[in-house]
N, CA, C, O and CB atoms as a CASP TS submission, in Angstrom:
PFRMAT TS
TARGET T0000
AUTHOR 0000-0000-0000
METHOD Language model
MODEL 1
PARENT N/A
ATOM      1  N   MET     1       7.853 -18.499   7.864  1.00  0.00           N
ATOM      2  CA  MET     1       6.505 -18.097   7.531  1.00  0.00           C
ATOM      3  C   MET     1       6.527 -17.408   6.167  1.00  0.00           C
ATOM      4  O   MET     1       7.304 -16.481   5.940  1.00  0.00           O
ATOM      5  CB  MET     1       5.914 -17.165   8.625  1.00  0.00           C
ATOM      6  N   THR     2       5.682 -17.866   5.281  1.00  0.00           N
ATOM      7  CA  THR     2       5.594 -17.302   3.953  1.00  0.00           C
ATOM      8  C   THR     2       4.586 -16.165   3.935  1.00  0.00           C
ATOM      9  O   THR     2       3.472 -16.303   4.440  1.00  0.00           O
ATOM     10  CB  THR     2       5.214 -18.376   2.935  1.00  0.00           C
ATOM     11  N   LYS     3       4.977 -15.060   3.361  1.00  0.00           N
ATOM     12  CA  LYS     3       4.053 -13.937   3.223  1.00  0.00           C
ATOM     13  C   LYS     3       3.476 -13.955   1.823  1.00  0.00           C
ATOM     14  O   LYS     3       4.187 -14.194   0.848  1.00  0.00           O
ATOM     15  CB  LYS     3       4.759 -12.582   3.513  1.00  0.00           C
ATOM     16  N   PHE     4       2.185 -13.701   1.733  1.00  0.00           N
ATOM     17  CA  PHE     4       1.529 -13.638   0.439  1.00  0.00           C
ATOM     18  C   PHE     4       0.482 -12.540   0.463  1.00  0.00           C
ATOM     19  O   PHE     4       0.038 -12.100   1.523  1.00  0.00           O
ATOM     20  CB  PHE     4       0.895 -14.993   0.072  1.00  0.00           C
ATOM     21  N   SER     5       0.104 -12.118  -0.706  1.00  0.00           N
ATOM     22  CA  SER     5      -0.889 -11.068  -0.831  1.00  0.00           C
ATOM     23  C   SER     5      -2.143 -11.648  -1.470  1.00  0.00           C
ATOM     24  O   SER     5      -2.066 -12.351  -2.478  1.00  0.00           O
ATOM     25  CB  SER     5      -0.341  -9.878  -1.659  1.00  0.00           C
ATOM     26  N   THR     6      -3.285 -11.354  -0.886  1.00  0.00           N
ATOM     27  CA  THR     6      -4.532 -11.858  -1.435  1.00  0.00           C
ATOM     28  C   THR     6      -4.881 -11.114  -2.728  1.00  0.00           C
ATOM     29  O   THR     6      -4.323 -10.057  -3.022  1.00  0.00           O
ATOM     30  CB  THR     6      -5.669 -11.718  -0.403  1.00  0.00           C
ATOM     31  N   VAL     7      -5.797 -11.677  -3.477  1.00  0.00           N
ATOM     32  CA  VAL     7      -6.243 -11.044  -4.718  1.00  0.00           C
ATOM     33  C   VAL     7      -6.875  -9.689  -4.414  1.00  0.00           C
ATOM     34  O   VAL     7      -6.669  -8.716  -5.139  1.00  0.00           O
ATOM     35  CB  VAL     7      -7.246 -11.953  -5.468  1.00  0.00           C
ATOM     36  N   LEU     8      -7.644  -9.641  -3.336  1.00  0.00           N
ATOM     37  CA  LEU     8      -8.279  -8.385  -2.947  1.00  0.00           C
ATOM     38  C   LEU     8      -7.227  -7.319  -2.640  1.00  0.00           C
ATOM     39  O   LEU     8      -7.357  -6.174  -3.071  1.00  0.00           O
ATOM     40  CB  LEU     8      -9.191  -8.599  -1.727  1.00  0.00           C
ATOM     41  N   ASN     9      -6.197  -7.693  -1.903  1.00  0.00           N
ATOM     42  CA  ASN     9      -5.132  -6.753  -1.572  1.00  0.00           C
ATOM     43  C   ASN     9      -4.374  -6.316  -2.821  1.00  0.00           C
ATOM     44  O   ASN     9      -3.995  -5.150  -2.937  1.00  0.00           O
ATOM     45  CB  ASN     9      -4.169  -7.377  -0.564  1.00  0.00           C
ATOM     46  N   GLN    10      -4.152  -7.225  -3.744  1.00  0.00           N
ATOM     47  CA  GLN    10      -3.469  -6.881  -4.989  1.00  0.00           C
ATOM     48  C   GLN    10      -4.284  -5.882  -5.799  1.00  0.00           C
ATOM     49  O   GLN    10      -3.720  -4.959  -6.385  1.00  0.00           O
ATOM     50  CB  GLN    10      -3.203  -8.138  -5.819  1.00  0.00           C
ATOM     51  N   LEU    11      -5.591  -6.053  -5.839  1.00  0.00           N
ATOM     52  CA  LEU    11      -6.446  -5.110  -6.561  1.00  0.00           C
ATOM     53  C   LEU    11      -6.461  -3.746  -5.883  1.00  0.00           C
ATOM     54  O   LEU    11      -6.477  -2.715  -6.556  1.00  0.00           O
ATOM     55  CB  LEU    11      -7.872  -5.657  -6.666  1.00  0.00           C
ATOM     56  N   LEU    12      -6.454  -3.737  -4.557  1.00  0.00           N
ATOM     57  CA  LEU    12      -6.452  -2.466  -3.829  1.00  0.00           C
ATOM     58  C   LEU    12      -5.149  -1.705  -4.022  1.00  0.00           C
ATOM     59  O   LEU    12      -5.130  -0.481  -3.893  1.00  0.00           O
ATOM     60  CB  LEU    12      -6.688  -2.710  -2.347  1.00  0.00           C
ATOM     61  N   GLN    13      -4.061  -2.401  -4.329  1.00  0.00           N
ATOM     62  CA  GLN    13      -2.795  -1.732  -4.571  1.00  0.00           C
ATOM     63  C   GLN    13      -2.816  -0.932  -5.866  1.00  0.00           C
ATOM     64  O   GLN    13      -2.034   0.006  -6.020  1.00  0.00           O
ATOM     65  CB  GLN    13      -1.672  -2.742  -4.607  1.00  0.00           C
ATOM     66  N   PHE    14      -3.696  -1.284  -6.801  1.00  0.00           N
ATOM     67  CA  PHE    14      -3.827  -0.515  -8.044  1.00  0.00           C
ATOM     68  C   PHE    14      -4.542   0.810  -7.831  1.00  0.00           C
ATOM     69  O   PHE    14      -4.422   1.728  -8.643  1.00  0.00           O
ATOM     70  CB  PHE    14      -4.569  -1.329  -9.084  1.00  0.00           C
ATOM     71  N   LEU    15      -5.289   0.905  -6.731  1.00  0.00           N
ATOM     72  CA  LEU    15      -6.044   2.115  -6.424  1.00  0.00           C
ATOM     73  C   LEU    15      -5.101   3.199  -5.911  1.00  0.00           C
ATOM     74  O   LEU    15      -4.396   2.978  -4.926  1.00  0.00           O
ATOM     75  CB  LEU    15      -7.150   1.823  -5.384  1.00  0.00           C
ATOM     76  N   PRO    16      -5.073   4.358  -6.551  1.00  0.00           N
ATOM     77  CA  PRO    16      -4.224   5.446  -6.050  1.00  0.00           C
ATOM     78  C   PRO    16      -4.799   5.994  -4.737  1.00  0.00           C
ATOM     79  O   PRO    16      -5.804   6.704  -4.741  1.00  0.00           O
ATOM     80  CB  PRO    16      -4.105   6.585  -7.109  1.00  0.00           C
ATOM     81  N   GLN    17      -4.157   5.662  -3.627  1.00  0.00           N
ATOM     82  CA  GLN    17      -4.671   5.982  -2.297  1.00  0.00           C
ATOM     83  C   GLN    17      -4.863   7.476  -2.068  1.00  0.00           C
ATOM     84  O   GLN    17      -5.883   7.895  -1.521  1.00  0.00           O
ATOM     85  CB  GLN    17      -3.744   5.435  -1.255  1.00  0.00           C
ATOM     86  N   GLN    18      -3.892   8.276  -2.480  1.00  0.00           N
ATOM     87  CA  GLN    18      -3.993   9.719  -2.251  1.00  0.00           C
ATOM     88  C   GLN    18      -5.156  10.324  -3.025  1.00  0.00           C
ATOM     89  O   GLN    18      -5.870  11.182  -2.507  1.00  0.00           O
ATOM     90  CB  GLN    18      -2.691  10.413  -2.645  1.00  0.00           C
ATOM     91  N   GLU    19      -5.346   9.883  -4.254  1.00  0.00           N
ATOM     92  CA  GLU    19      -6.458  10.401  -5.055  1.00  0.00           C
ATOM     93  C   GLU    19      -7.806   9.964  -4.470  1.00  0.00           C
ATOM     94  O   GLU    19      -8.768  10.733  -4.471  1.00  0.00           O
ATOM     95  CB  GLU    19      -6.334   9.922  -6.516  1.00  0.00           C
ATOM     96  N   PHE    20      -7.865   8.748  -3.980  1.00  0.00           N
ATOM     97  CA  PHE    20      -9.087   8.241  -3.359  1.00  0.00           C
ATOM     98  C   PHE    20      -9.422   9.060  -2.112  1.00  0.00           C
ATOM     99  O   PHE    20     -10.566   9.476  -1.928  1.00  0.00           O
ATOM    100  CB  PHE    20      -8.934   6.744  -2.997  1.00  0.00           C
ATOM    101  N   GLU    21      -8.423   9.288  -1.259  1.00  0.00           N
ATOM    102  CA  GLU    21      -8.629  10.085  -0.046  1.00  0.00           C
ATOM    103  C   GLU    21      -9.014  11.526  -0.380  1.00  0.00           C
ATOM    104  O   GLU    21      -9.854  12.123   0.293  1.00  0.00           O
ATOM    105  CB  GLU    21      -7.364  10.070   0.818  1.00  0.00           C
ATOM    106  N   ARG    22      -8.400  12.073  -1.411  1.00  0.00           N
ATOM    107  CA  ARG    22      -8.719  13.437  -1.847  1.00  0.00           C
ATOM    108  C   ARG    22     -10.179  13.533  -2.296  1.00  0.00           C
ATOM    109  O   ARG    22     -10.868  14.505  -1.988  1.00  0.00           O
ATOM    110  CB  ARG    22      -7.778  13.873  -2.994  1.00  0.00           C
ATOM    111  N   SER    23     -10.639  12.524  -3.020  1.00  0.00           N
ATOM    112  CA  SER    23     -12.030  12.518  -3.484  1.00  0.00           C
ATOM    113  C   SER    23     -13.004  12.407  -2.319  1.00  0.00           C
ATOM    114  O   SER    23     -14.065  13.030  -2.327  1.00  0.00           O
ATOM    115  CB  SER    23     -12.259  11.366  -4.466  1.00  0.00           C
ATOM    116  N   ILE    24     -12.643  11.613  -1.320  1.00  0.00           N
ATOM    117  CA  ILE    24     -13.493  11.480  -0.138  1.00  0.00           C
ATOM    118  C   ILE    24     -13.629  12.821   0.568  1.00  0.00           C
ATOM    119  O   ILE    24     -14.721  13.208   0.984  1.00  0.00           O
ATOM    120  CB  ILE    24     -12.925  10.422   0.828  1.00  0.00           C
ATOM    121  N   LYS    25     -12.510  13.527   0.700  1.00  0.00           N
ATOM    122  CA  LYS    25     -12.554  14.845   1.351  1.00  0.00           C
ATOM    123  C   LYS    25     -13.283  15.873   0.490  1.00  0.00           C
ATOM    124  O   LYS    25     -14.013  16.715   1.012  1.00  0.00           O
ATOM    125  CB  LYS    25     -11.133  15.337   1.652  1.00  0.00           C
ATOM    126  N   LYS    26     -13.088  15.806  -0.825  1.00  0.00           N
ATOM    127  CA  LYS    26     -13.706  16.778  -1.734  1.00  0.00           C
ATOM    128  C   LYS    26     -15.232  16.668  -1.685  1.00  0.00           C
ATOM    129  O   LYS    26     -15.929  17.679  -1.596  1.00  0.00           O
ATOM    130  CB  LYS    26     -13.201  16.563  -3.181  1.00  0.00           C
ATOM    131  N   PHE    27     -15.741  15.447  -1.743  1.00  0.00           N
ATOM    132  CA  PHE    27     -17.184  15.244  -1.773  1.00  0.00           C
ATOM    133  C   PHE    27     -17.786  15.038  -0.381  1.00  0.00           C
ATOM    134  O   PHE    27     -18.996  14.857  -0.244  1.00  0.00           O
ATOM    135  CB  PHE    27     -17.510  14.059  -2.644  1.00  0.00           C
ATOM    136  N   LYS    28     -16.936  15.068   0.651  1.00  0.00           N
ATOM    137  CA  LYS    28     -17.369  14.917   2.047  1.00  0.00           C
ATOM    138  C   LYS    28     -18.250  13.684   2.234  1.00  0.00           C
ATOM    139  O   LYS    28     -19.291  13.743   2.889  1.00  0.00           O
ATOM    140  CB  LYS    28     -18.125  16.168   2.505  1.00  0.00           C
ATOM    141  N   SER    29     -17.821  12.582   1.656  1.00  0.00           N
ATOM    142  CA  SER    29     -18.641  11.374   1.715  1.00  0.00           C
ATOM    143  C   SER    29     -18.615  10.696   3.077  1.00  0.00           C
ATOM    144  O   SER    29     -19.495   9.886   3.369  1.00  0.00           O
ATOM    145  CB  SER    29     -18.184  10.403   0.670  1.00  0.00           C
ATOM    146  N   ASP    30     -17.626  11.004   3.923  1.00  0.00           N
ATOM    147  CA  ASP    30     -17.569  10.440   5.273  1.00  0.00           C
ATOM    148  C   ASP    30     -18.065  11.419   6.331  1.00  0.00           C
ATOM    149  O   ASP    30     -17.786  11.241   7.516  1.00  0.00           O
ATOM    150  CB  ASP    30     -16.151  10.017   5.598  1.00  0.00           C
ATOM    151  N   ARG    31     -18.784  12.430   5.922  1.00  0.00           N
ATOM    152  CA  ARG    31     -19.164  13.495   6.840  1.00  0.00           C
ATOM    153  C   ARG    31     -20.045  13.018   7.998  1.00  0.00           C
ATOM    154  O   ARG    31     -19.788  13.364   9.151  1.00  0.00           O
ATOM    155  CB  ARG    31     -19.877  14.574   6.084  1.00  0.00           C
ATOM    156  N   TYR    32     -21.066  12.240   7.707  1.00  0.00           N
ATOM    157  CA  TYR    32     -21.990  11.787   8.746  1.00  0.00           C
ATOM    158  C   TYR    32     -21.856  10.285   9.022  1.00  0.00           C
ATOM    159  O   TYR    32     -22.782   9.661   9.542  1.00  0.00           O
ATOM    160  CB  TYR    32     -23.424  12.112   8.343  1.00  0.00           C
ATOM    161  N   VAL    33     -20.728   9.722   8.681  1.00  0.00           N
ATOM    162  CA  VAL    33     -20.516   8.289   8.835  1.00  0.00           C
ATOM    163  C   VAL    33     -20.187   7.954  10.287  1.00  0.00           C
ATOM    164  O   VAL    33     -19.385   8.629  10.933  1.00  0.00           O
ATOM    165  CB  VAL    33     -19.390   7.806   7.905  1.00  0.00           C
ATOM    166  N   LYS    34     -20.823   6.902  10.780  1.00  0.00           N
ATOM    167  CA  LYS    34     -20.523   6.442  12.140  1.00  0.00           C
ATOM    168  C   LYS    34     -19.827   5.089  12.123  1.00  0.00           C
ATOM    169  O   LYS    34     -19.026   4.810  13.015  1.00  0.00           O
ATOM    170  CB  LYS    34     -21.805   6.359  12.972  1.00  0.00           C
ATOM    171  N   TYR    35     -20.105   4.244  11.146  1.00  0.00           N
ATOM    172  CA  TYR    35     -19.579   2.889  11.183  1.00  0.00           C
ATOM    173  C   TYR    35     -18.840   2.502   9.897  1.00  0.00           C
ATOM    174  O   TYR    35     -17.654   2.177   9.949  1.00  0.00           O
ATOM    175  CB  TYR    35     -20.704   1.919  11.433  1.00  0.00           C
ATOM    176  N   LEU    36     -19.505   2.532   8.774  1.00  0.00           N
ATOM    177  CA  LEU    36     -18.927   2.042   7.522  1.00  0.00           C
ATOM    178  C   LEU    36     -18.440   3.215   6.680  1.00  0.00           C
ATOM    179  O   LEU    36     -19.243   3.939   6.091  1.00  0.00           O
ATOM    180  CB  LEU    36     -19.957   1.202   6.732  1.00  0.00           C
ATOM    181  N   THR    37     -17.132   3.400   6.625  1.00  0.00           N
ATOM    182  CA  THR    37     -16.557   4.517   5.884  1.00  0.00           C
ATOM    183  C   THR    37     -16.627   4.246   4.386  1.00  0.00           C
ATOM    184  O   THR    37     -16.946   3.135   3.962  1.00  0.00           O
ATOM    185  CB  THR    37     -15.099   4.766   6.318  1.00  0.00           C
ATOM    186  N   THR    38     -16.334   5.246   3.607  1.00  0.00           N
ATOM    187  CA  THR    38     -16.382   5.123   2.156  1.00  0.00           C
ATOM    188  C   THR    38     -15.386   4.076   1.667  1.00  0.00           C
ATOM    189  O   THR    38     -15.709   3.270   0.794  1.00  0.00           O
ATOM    190  CB  THR    38     -16.096   6.475   1.495  1.00  0.00           C
ATOM    191  N   LYS    39     -14.195   4.085   2.220  1.00  0.00           N
ATOM    192  CA  LYS    39     -13.182   3.116   1.794  1.00  0.00           C
ATOM    193  C   LYS    39     -13.597   1.700   2.165  1.00  0.00           C
ATOM    194  O   LYS    39     -13.425   0.780   1.364  1.00  0.00           O
ATOM    195  CB  LYS    39     -11.822   3.447   2.423  1.00  0.00           C
ATOM    196  N   ALA    40     -14.138   1.508   3.358  1.00  0.00           N
ATOM    197  CA  ALA    40     -14.602   0.187   3.772  1.00  0.00           C
ATOM    198  C   ALA    40     -15.758  -0.281   2.886  1.00  0.00           C
ATOM    199  O   ALA    40     -15.835  -1.456   2.526  1.00  0.00           O
ATOM    200  CB  ALA    40     -15.036   0.208   5.251  1.00  0.00           C
ATOM    201  N   PHE    41     -16.644   0.635   2.541  1.00  0.00           N
ATOM    202  CA  PHE    41     -17.769   0.323   1.660  1.00  0.00           C
ATOM    203  C   PHE    41     -17.269  -0.113   0.288  1.00  0.00           C
ATOM    204  O   PHE    41     -17.797  -1.054  -0.304  1.00  0.00           O
ATOM    205  CB  PHE    41     -18.705   1.538   1.524  1.00  0.00           C
ATOM    206  N   PHE    42     -16.241   0.582  -0.213  1.00  0.00           N
ATOM    207  CA  PHE    42     -15.646   0.229  -1.498  1.00  0.00           C
ATOM    208  C   PHE    42     -15.023  -1.169  -1.443  1.00  0.00           C
ATOM    209  O   PHE    42     -15.168  -1.952  -2.382  1.00  0.00           O
ATOM    210  CB  PHE    42     -14.588   1.269  -1.901  1.00  0.00           C
ATOM    211  N   VAL    43     -14.337  -1.476  -0.357  1.00  0.00           N
ATOM    212  CA  VAL    43     -13.697  -2.791  -0.214  1.00  0.00           C
ATOM    213  C   VAL    43     -14.749  -3.896  -0.140  1.00  0.00           C
ATOM    214  O   VAL    43     -14.553  -4.970  -0.710  1.00  0.00           O
ATOM    215  CB  VAL    43     -12.801  -2.826   1.046  1.00  0.00           C
ATOM    216  N   VAL    44     -15.853  -3.650   0.549  1.00  0.00           N
ATOM    217  CA  VAL    44     -16.930  -4.637   0.624  1.00  0.00           C
ATOM    218  C   VAL    44     -17.521  -4.881  -0.760  1.00  0.00           C
ATOM    219  O   VAL    44     -17.791  -6.027  -1.121  1.00  0.00           O
ATOM    220  CB  VAL    44     -18.029  -4.172   1.601  1.00  0.00           C
ATOM    221  N   HIS    45     -17.723  -3.832  -1.533  1.00  0.00           N
ATOM    222  CA  HIS    45     -18.243  -4.001  -2.891  1.00  0.00           C
ATOM    223  C   HIS    45     -17.251  -4.729  -3.790  1.00  0.00           C
ATOM    224  O   HIS    45     -17.647  -5.561  -4.605  1.00  0.00           O
ATOM    225  CB  HIS    45     -18.588  -2.646  -3.495  1.00  0.00           C
ATOM    226  N   LEU    46     -15.992  -4.427  -3.649  1.00  0.00           N
ATOM    227  CA  LEU    46     -14.963  -5.121  -4.421  1.00  0.00           C
ATOM    228  C   LEU    46     -14.928  -6.597  -4.050  1.00  0.00           C
ATOM    229  O   LEU    46     -14.831  -7.456  -4.927  1.00  0.00           O
ATOM    230  CB  LEU    46     -13.583  -4.479  -4.189  1.00  0.00           C
ATOM    231  N   TYR    47     -15.007  -6.897  -2.756  1.00  0.00           N
ATOM    232  CA  TYR    47     -15.053  -8.285  -2.280  1.00  0.00           C
ATOM    233  C   TYR    47     -16.256  -9.019  -2.861  1.00  0.00           C
ATOM    234  O   TYR    47     -16.133 -10.156  -3.318  1.00  0.00           O
ATOM    235  CB  TYR    47     -15.101  -8.327  -0.740  1.00  0.00           C
ATOM    236  N   SER    48     -17.421  -8.370  -2.844  1.00  0.00           N
ATOM    237  CA  SER    48     -18.625  -9.036  -3.355  1.00  0.00           C
ATOM    238  C   SER    48     -18.544  -9.284  -4.857  1.00  0.00           C
ATOM    239  O   SER    48     -19.098 -10.267  -5.350  1.00  0.00           O
ATOM    240  CB  SER    48     -19.861  -8.202  -3.038  1.00  0.00           C
ATOM    241  N   GLN    49     -17.870  -8.415  -5.581  1.00  0.00           N
ATOM    242  CA  GLN    49     -17.696  -8.634  -7.014  1.00  0.00           C
ATOM    243  C   GLN    49     -16.729  -9.784  -7.278  1.00  0.00           C
ATOM    244  O   GLN    49     -16.968 -10.609  -8.161  1.00  0.00           O
ATOM    245  CB  GLN    49     -17.194  -7.354  -7.691  1.00  0.00           C
ATOM    246  N   ILE    50     -15.644  -9.841  -6.521  1.00  0.00           N
ATOM    247  CA  ILE    50     -14.661 -10.905  -6.709  1.00  0.00           C
ATOM    248  C   ILE    50     -15.265 -12.266  -6.385  1.00  0.00           C
ATOM    249  O   ILE    50     -15.073 -13.231  -7.124  1.00  0.00           O
ATOM    250  CB  ILE    50     -13.426 -10.656  -5.836  1.00  0.00           C
ATOM    251  N   ARG    51     -15.995 -12.335  -5.278  1.00  0.00           N
ATOM    252  CA  ARG    51     -16.563 -13.606  -4.826  1.00  0.00           C
ATOM    253  C   ARG    51     -17.911 -13.926  -5.477  1.00  0.00           C
ATOM    254  O   ARG    51     -18.494 -14.975  -5.205  1.00  0.00           O
ATOM    255  CB  ARG    51     -16.723 -13.583  -3.325  1.00  0.00           C
ATOM    256  N   LYS    52     -18.409 -13.027  -6.334  1.00  0.00           N
ATOM    257  CA  LYS    52     -19.688 -13.207  -7.041  1.00  0.00           C
ATOM    258  C   LYS    52     -20.843 -13.452  -6.065  1.00  0.00           C
ATOM    259  O   LYS    52     -21.640 -14.376  -6.230  1.00  0.00           O
ATOM    260  CB  LYS    52     -19.587 -14.381  -8.032  1.00  0.00           C
ATOM    261  N   LYS    53     -20.905 -12.591  -5.045  1.00  0.00           N
ATOM    262  CA  LYS    53     -21.982 -12.689  -4.057  1.00  0.00           C
ATOM    263  C   LYS    53     -23.235 -12.052  -4.636  1.00  0.00           C
ATOM    264  O   LYS    53     -23.174 -11.005  -5.280  1.00  0.00           O
ATOM    265  CB  LYS    53     -21.582 -12.004  -2.713  1.00  0.00           C
ATOM    266  N   ASP    54     -24.378 -12.699  -4.398  1.00  0.00           N
ATOM    267  CA  ASP    54     -25.635 -12.236  -4.981  1.00  0.00           C
ATOM    268  C   ASP    54     -26.507 -11.440  -4.021  1.00  0.00           C
ATOM    269  O   ASP    54     -27.297 -10.602  -4.454  1.00  0.00           O
ATOM    270  CB  ASP    54     -26.407 -13.402  -5.482  1.00  0.00           C
ATOM    271  N   SER    55     -26.373 -11.689  -2.743  1.00  0.00           N
ATOM    272  CA  SER    55     -27.262 -11.030  -1.797  1.00  0.00           C
ATOM    273  C   SER    55     -26.476 -10.448  -0.634  1.00  0.00           C
ATOM    274  O   SER    55     -25.310 -10.778  -0.419  1.00  0.00           O
ATOM    275  CB  SER    55     -28.317 -12.005  -1.285  1.00  0.00           C
ATOM    276  N   LEU    56     -27.131  -9.588   0.100  1.00  0.00           N
ATOM    277  CA  LEU    56     -26.516  -8.967   1.266  1.00  0.00           C
ATOM    278  C   LEU    56     -26.183 -10.009   2.327  1.00  0.00           C
ATOM    279  O   LEU    56     -25.171  -9.894   3.019  1.00  0.00           O
ATOM    280  CB  LEU    56     -27.440  -7.896   1.849  1.00  0.00           C
ATOM    281  N   ARG    57     -27.022 -11.013   2.452  1.00  0.00           N
ATOM    282  CA  ARG    57     -26.759 -12.081   3.422  1.00  0.00           C
ATOM    283  C   ARG    57     -25.497 -12.850   3.039  1.00  0.00           C
ATOM    284  O   ARG    57     -24.694 -13.184   3.910  1.00  0.00           O
ATOM    285  CB  ARG    57     -27.965 -13.045   3.513  1.00  0.00           C
ATOM    286  N   ASP    58     -25.310 -13.134   1.752  1.00  0.00           N
ATOM    287  CA  ASP    58     -24.088 -13.807   1.293  1.00  0.00           C
ATOM    288  C   ASP    58     -22.850 -12.982   1.633  1.00  0.00           C
ATOM    289  O   ASP    58     -21.844 -13.517   2.098  1.00  0.00           O
ATOM    290  CB  ASP    58     -24.150 -14.063  -0.223  1.00  0.00           C
ATOM    291  N   ILE    59     -22.934 -11.682   1.397  1.00  0.00           N
ATOM    292  CA  ILE    59     -21.800 -10.796   1.676  1.00  0.00           C
ATOM    293  C   ILE    59     -21.505 -10.789   3.174  1.00  0.00           C
ATOM    294  O   ILE    59     -20.350 -10.928   3.577  1.00  0.00           O
ATOM    295  CB  ILE    59     -22.087  -9.354   1.172  1.00  0.00           C
ATOM    296  N   ALA    60     -22.534 -10.628   3.999  1.00  0.00           N
ATOM    297  CA  ALA    60     -22.344 -10.558   5.451  1.00  0.00           C
ATOM    298  C   ALA    60     -21.780 -11.865   5.997  1.00  0.00           C
ATOM    299  O   ALA    60     -20.864 -11.845   6.819  1.00  0.00           O
ATOM    300  CB  ALA    60     -23.668 -10.228   6.149  1.00  0.00           C
ATOM    301  N   CYS    61     -22.309 -12.988   5.557  1.00  0.00           N
ATOM    302  CA  CYS    61     -21.810 -14.285   6.037  1.00  0.00           C
ATOM    303  C   CYS    61     -20.367 -14.519   5.586  1.00  0.00           C
ATOM    304  O   CYS    61     -19.553 -15.038   6.349  1.00  0.00           O
ATOM    305  CB  CYS    61     -22.713 -15.432   5.532  1.00  0.00           C
ATOM    306  N   GLY    62     -20.056 -14.138   4.357  1.00  0.00           N
ATOM    307  CA  GLY    62     -18.689 -14.295   3.860  1.00  0.00           C
ATOM    308  C   GLY    62     -17.691 -13.444   4.612  1.00  0.00           C
ATOM    309  O   GLY    62     -16.582 -13.890   4.906  1.00  0.00           O
ATOM    310  N   LEU    63     -18.078 -12.221   4.925  1.00  0.00           N
ATOM    311  CA  LEU    63     -17.191 -11.335   5.686  1.00  0.00           C
ATOM    312  C   LEU    63     -17.038 -11.799   7.131  1.00  0.00           C
ATOM    313  O   LEU    63     -15.957 -11.681   7.708  1.00  0.00           O
ATOM    314  CB  LEU    63     -17.721  -9.902   5.656  1.00  0.00           C
ATOM    315  N   GLU    64     -18.111 -12.325   7.720  1.00  0.00           N
ATOM    316  CA  GLU    64     -18.033 -12.820   9.096  1.00  0.00           C
ATOM    317  C   GLU    64     -17.111 -14.024   9.207  1.00  0.00           C
ATOM    318  O   GLU    64     -16.449 -14.202  10.230  1.00  0.00           O
ATOM    319  CB  GLU    64     -19.420 -13.184   9.606  1.00  0.00           C
ATOM    320  N   GLN    65     -17.060 -14.854   8.170  1.00  0.00           N
ATOM    321  CA  GLN    65     -16.184 -16.023   8.184  1.00  0.00           C
ATOM    322  C   GLN    65     -14.715 -15.619   8.221  1.00  0.00           C
ATOM    323  O   GLN    65     -13.894 -16.320   8.815  1.00  0.00           O
ATOM    324  CB  GLN    65     -16.452 -16.899   6.964  1.00  0.00           C
ATOM    325  N   HIS    66     -14.381 -14.508   7.599  1.00  0.00           N
ATOM    326  CA  HIS    66     -12.991 -14.057   7.519  1.00  0.00           C
ATOM    327  C   HIS    66     -12.636 -13.010   8.574  1.00  0.00           C
ATOM    328  O   HIS    66     -11.526 -12.477   8.559  1.00  0.00           O
ATOM    329  CB  HIS    66     -12.720 -13.497   6.149  1.00  0.00           C
ATOM    330  N   GLN    67     -13.548 -12.709   9.477  1.00  0.00           N
ATOM    331  CA  GLN    67     -13.338 -11.649  10.460  1.00  0.00           C
ATOM    332  C   GLN    67     -12.156 -11.955  11.384  1.00  0.00           C
ATOM    333  O   GLN    67     -11.435 -11.039  11.780  1.00  0.00           O
ATOM    334  CB  GLN    67     -14.603 -11.446  11.286  1.00  0.00           C
ATOM    335  N   SER    68     -11.949 -13.208  11.727  1.00  0.00           N
ATOM    336  CA  SER    68     -10.832 -13.536  12.631  1.00  0.00           C
ATOM    337  C   SER    68      -9.477 -13.314  11.972  1.00  0.00           C
ATOM    338  O   SER    68      -8.481 -13.129  12.672  1.00  0.00           O
ATOM    339  CB  SER    68     -10.939 -14.986  13.098  1.00  0.00           C
ATOM    340  N   LYS    69      -9.413 -13.329  10.644  1.00  0.00           N
ATOM    341  CA  LYS    69      -8.152 -13.133   9.923  1.00  0.00           C
ATOM    342  C   LYS    69      -7.776 -11.666   9.805  1.00  0.00           C
ATOM    343  O   LYS    69      -6.634 -11.352   9.469  1.00  0.00           O
ATOM    344  CB  LYS    69      -8.242 -13.743   8.543  1.00  0.00           C
ATOM    345  N   TRP    70      -8.707 -10.765  10.073  1.00  0.00           N
ATOM    346  CA  TRP    70      -8.419  -9.338   9.931  1.00  0.00           C
ATOM    347  C   TRP    70      -7.719  -8.846  11.161  1.00  0.00           C
ATOM    348  O   TRP    70      -7.384  -7.665  11.250  1.00  0.00           O
ATOM    349  CB  TRP    70      -9.697  -8.529   9.686  1.00  0.00           C
TER
END
């Protein structure tokens, strides 16, 4: 089995995880979150930029297609 890294995963590796988590705690951006955390929201926006999605429906349908792979 060949292991590979997706473009999205490669871009996320450039993000300094500790600094990102520190900023989330500093600004308390996940304080009242029930479902979509700040990091997940960032990944969805990054995905939509990479795939050049224009609408919320495009983003939702694209993410639903890949849900079984997660």
